C-alpha positions as CSV (number, residue, x, y, z in Angstrom):
1,X,140.0,8.3,131.2
2,X,140.6,12.0,130.6
3,X,137.7,14.4,130.2
4,X,138.3,16.9,127.4
5,X,136.3,20.1,127.5
6,X,137.2,20.7,123.9
7,X,135.8,17.5,122.9
8,X,132.7,18.1,125.0
9,X,132.3,21.6,123.6
10,X,132.7,20.3,120.1
11,X,130.2,17.5,120.6
12,X,127.7,20.0,122.3
13,X,128.2,22.4,119.4
14,X,127.6,19.5,116.9
15,X,124.5,18.6,118.9
16,X,123.1,22.1,118.9
17,X,123.9,22.5,115.2
18,X,122.0,19.1,114.6
19,X,119.1,20.3,116.7
20,X,119.0,23.6,114.8
21,X,119.2,21.8,111.5
22,X,116.5,19.3,112.5
23,X,114.3,22.1,113.9
24,X,114.8,24.2,110.7
25,X,114.7,21.6,108.0
26,X,112.6,18.8,109.6
27,X,110.4,19.9,112.5
28,X,109.1,23.2,111.1
29,X,108.1,21.7,107.7
30,X,106.6,18.7,109.4
31,X,104.7,20.9,111.9
32,X,103.6,23.2,109.1
33,X,102.4,20.2,107.1
34,X,100.6,18.8,110.1
35,X,99.0,22.2,110.7
36,X,97.9,22.4,107.1
37,X,96.6,18.9,107.3
38,X,94.6,19.7,110.4
39,X,93.2,22.8,108.7
40,X,92.3,20.8,105.7
41,X,90.7,18.1,107.9
42,X,88.9,20.8,109.9
43,X,87.7,22.5,106.6
44,X,86.6,19.1,105.2
45,X,84.7,18.4,108.5
46,X,83.1,21.9,108.3
47,X,82.2,21.4,104.7
48,X,80.8,17.9,105.5
49,X,78.9,19.3,108.4
50,X,77.5,22.0,106.2
51,X,76.6,19.6,103.5
52,X,75.0,17.3,106.1
53,X,73.1,20.2,107.6
54,X,72.1,21.2,104.1
55,X,71.0,17.6,103.4
56,X,69.0,17.6,106.7
57,X,67.4,20.9,105.8
58,X,66.6,19.6,102.4
59,X,65.1,16.4,103.9
60,X,63.0,18.5,106.3
61,X,61.9,20.6,103.4
62,X,61.0,17.6,101.4
63,X,59.1,16.1,104.4
64,X,57.3,19.4,104.8
65,X,56.4,19.5,101.1
66,X,55.3,15.9,101.3
67,X,53.2,16.6,104.3
68,X,51.8,19.7,102.5
69,X,51.0,17.6,99.4
70,X,49.3,15.0,101.6
71,X,47.4,17.6,103.4
72,X,46.3,19.1,100.1
73,X,45.4,15.7,98.8
74,X,43.3,15.0,101.9
75,X,41.7,18.4,101.6
76,X,40.9,17.8,97.9
77,X,39.5,14.4,98.8
78,X,37.4,15.9,101.5
79,X,36.2,18.7,99.2
80,X,35.4,16.2,96.4
81,X,33.8,13.6,98.8
82,X,30.3,15.1,98.7
83,X,30.5,15.6,94.9
84,X,31.8,12.0,94.5
85,X,29.1,10.7,96.8
86,X,26.4,12.6,94.9
87,X,27.9,11.4,91.6
88,X,28.0,7.8,92.9
89,X,24.4,8.1,94.2
90,X,23.3,9.6,90.8
91,X,25.0,6.7,89.0
92,X,23.3,4.2,91.3
93,X,19.9,5.9,90.8
94,X,20.3,6.0,87.1
95,X,21.4,2.3,87.0
96,X,18.5,1.4,89.3
97,X,16.1,3.3,87.1
98,X,17.5,1.7,84.0
99,X,17.2,-1.8,85.5
100,X,13.6,-1.0,86.6
101,X,12.8,0.3,83.1
102,X,14.2,-2.9,81.5
103,X,12.4,-5.0,84.1
104,X,9.1,-3.2,83.4
105,X,9.6,-3.4,79.7
106,X,10.4,-7.1,80.0
107,X,7.2,-7.6,82.2
108,X,5.2,-5.6,79.7
109,X,6.5,-7.5,76.8
110,X,5.9,-10.8,78.6
111,X,2.4,-9.7,79.6
112,X,1.7,-8.7,76.0
113,X,3.1,-11.9,74.6
114,X,1.1,-13.9,77.2
115,X,-2.0,-12.0,76.4
116,X,-1.4,-12.4,72.7
117,X,-0.8,-16.1,73.2
118,X,-3.9,-16.4,75.4
119,X,-6.0,-14.5,72.9
120,X,-4.7,-16.6,70.0
121,X,-5.5,-19.8,72.0
122,X,-8.9,-18.4,72.9
123,X,-9.6,-17.4,69.3
124,X,-8.6,-20.8,68.0
125,X,-10.6,-22.5,70.7
126,X,-13.7,-20.5,69.8
127,X,-13.1,-21.1,66.1
128,X,-12.7,-24.8,66.7
129,X,-15.9,-24.8,68.8
130,X,-17.7,-23.0,66.1
131,X,-16.6,-25.4,63.4
132,X,-17.6,-28.3,65.6
133,X,-21.0,-26.8,66.4
134,X,-21.5,-25.9,62.7
135,X,-20.7,-29.5,61.7
136,X,-23.1,-30.9,64.4
137,X,-25.8,-28.5,63.4
138,X,-25.4,-29.4,59.7
139,X,-25.8,-33.1,60.6
140,X,-29.0,-32.2,62.5
141,X,-30.4,-29.8,59.9
142,X,-33.1,-31.2,57.7
143,X,-35.3,-29.6,55.0
144,X,-38.2,-29.9,57.4
145,X,-36.4,-27.7,59.9
146,X,-37.2,-24.6,57.8
147,X,-40.9,-24.8,58.9
148,X,-39.8,-24.1,62.5
149,X,-38.0,-21.0,61.4
150,X,-41.0,-19.8,59.5
151,X,-42.9,-19.9,62.7
152,X,-40.2,-17.8,64.4
153,X,-40.2,-15.3,61.6
154,X,-44.0,-14.9,61.7
155,X,-43.9,-14.7,65.5
156,X,-41.3,-11.9,65.3
157,X,-43.3,-10.0,62.8
158,X,-46.5,-10.4,64.8
159,X,-44.9,-9.0,67.9
160,X,-43.5,-6.0,66.1
161,X,-45.3,-2.7,66.8
162,X,-47.7,-1.9,64.0
163,X,-45.7,1.3,63.1
164,X,-42.4,-0.7,62.7
165,X,-44.1,-3.4,60.7
166,X,-45.6,-0.7,58.4
167,X,-42.2,0.8,58.0
168,X,-40.8,-2.5,56.8
169,X,-43.7,-2.9,54.4
170,X,-43.2,0.6,53.1
171,X,-39.6,-0.2,52.2
172,X,-40.6,-2.8,49.7
173,X,-42.6,-0.5,47.3
174,X,-41.7,-1.8,43.8
175,X,-39.0,-4.1,45.3
176,X,-39.6,-7.8,45.8
177,X,-39.0,-9.3,49.3
178,X,-36.1,-11.8,49.2
179,X,-36.3,-14.9,51.3
180,X,-33.1,-17.0,51.6
181,X,-33.3,-20.4,53.2
182,X,-30.7,-23.0,54.0
183,X,-32.5,-25.7,52.0
184,X,-34.4,-25.2,48.8
185,X,-38.2,-24.9,49.4
186,X,-40.6,-27.0,47.4
187,X,-43.6,-25.4,45.8
188,X,-45.9,-26.0,48.8
189,X,-43.4,-24.6,51.2
190,X,-42.9,-21.5,49.1
191,X,-46.6,-21.0,48.8
192,X,-46.9,-21.2,52.6
193,X,-44.1,-18.7,53.2
194,X,-45.5,-16.4,50.5
195,X,-49.0,-16.5,52.0
196,X,-47.9,-15.9,55.6
197,X,-45.5,-13.1,54.7
198,X,-48.0,-11.3,52.4
199,X,-50.4,-11.2,55.3
200,X,-47.9,-9.3,57.5
201,X,-45.8,-7.1,55.2
202,X,-47.7,-7.0,51.9
203,X,-44.9,-7.3,49.4
204,X,-46.9,-6.1,46.4
205,X,-43.9,-6.7,44.1
206,X,-43.9,-10.3,45.2
207,X,-41.5,-12.6,47.2
208,X,-38.4,-14.2,45.7
209,X,-36.9,-17.4,47.1
210,X,-33.4,-18.7,46.9
211,X,-31.2,-21.1,49.0
212,X,-27.8,-20.7,50.7
213,X,-26.4,-23.8,52.4
214,X,-24.0,-21.6,54.4
215,X,-27.1,-20.7,56.6
216,X,-27.0,-24.4,57.9
217,X,-30.7,-24.1,58.8
218,X,-33.2,-21.3,58.9
219,X,-33.8,-18.2,56.8
220,X,-32.7,-14.7,56.0
221,X,-35.4,-12.1,55.1
222,X,-33.9,-9.3,53.1
223,X,-35.7,-5.9,52.9
224,X,-34.3,-3.0,50.9
225,X,-32.7,-1.5,54.1
226,X,-33.1,-4.2,56.7
227,X,-32.3,-7.9,57.1
228,X,-34.1,-10.3,59.5
229,X,-31.8,-13.2,60.4
230,X,-33.3,-16.4,61.7
231,X,-30.7,-19.1,61.0
232,X,-28.1,-21.2,62.8
233,X,-25.1,-19.6,60.9
234,X,-25.9,-16.1,62.1
235,X,-26.7,-17.5,65.6
236,X,-23.2,-19.0,65.7
237,X,-21.6,-15.7,64.6
238,X,-23.6,-13.8,67.3
239,X,-22.5,-16.3,69.9
240,X,-18.8,-15.9,68.9
241,X,-19.1,-12.1,69.0
242,X,-20.8,-12.3,72.4
243,X,-18.0,-14.6,73.7
244,X,-15.3,-12.3,72.4
245,X,-17.1,-9.3,74.0
246,X,-17.2,-11.1,77.3
247,X,-13.6,-12.1,77.0
248,X,-12.4,-8.5,76.3
249,X,-14.6,-7.1,79.1
250,X,-13.1,-9.5,81.6
């Protein structure tokens, strides 16, 4: 095999031309493109890093704001705590006072209703007792009972001081003395009453007699400005009044 320098030189020249062409039209554009891509990537990374840092800064700022808001909230709570506690205590006190007021009103109303019921029961009991006593006394009352009351009237007048008895007599003047008995007196009884009363009070104008069954038994002596009551009906009324006075006093 023969070595040809011309062939070698031609092939070397072709190789160098190929290298020059590749370097000019392939390697340089590719290198430039790679360089631009690197720059773009680096720029993107820088932008991304900047954005990331910006996001981190924003997050830190938000955290700081959140912490500040929380601190302000806690501060506001602490500042409002005494006021809220005072308001709560005031509400509790007002509620307690209202409950106490309602309780007292209920107790007062209950006491009043109980007292009213007790008083009504007491009044009915007294009334019933009076009716029973009146019925029993009416069964016991006889026309002859009036004589016993005449003795009481006379005893009362005899025991009066002379000045008071004279005052009763002076009231009569031209007026007649009125004697009311539970039962109608017969002529003899009227004469006896008339004689005994004339001895003690005079009664120049005379004595009138009438009857009132409501008295049950006994008599009522009526002067112009005074009444002497000696009968069971008035005695029952006095007893009821005395019972009521004792009940109210207790």
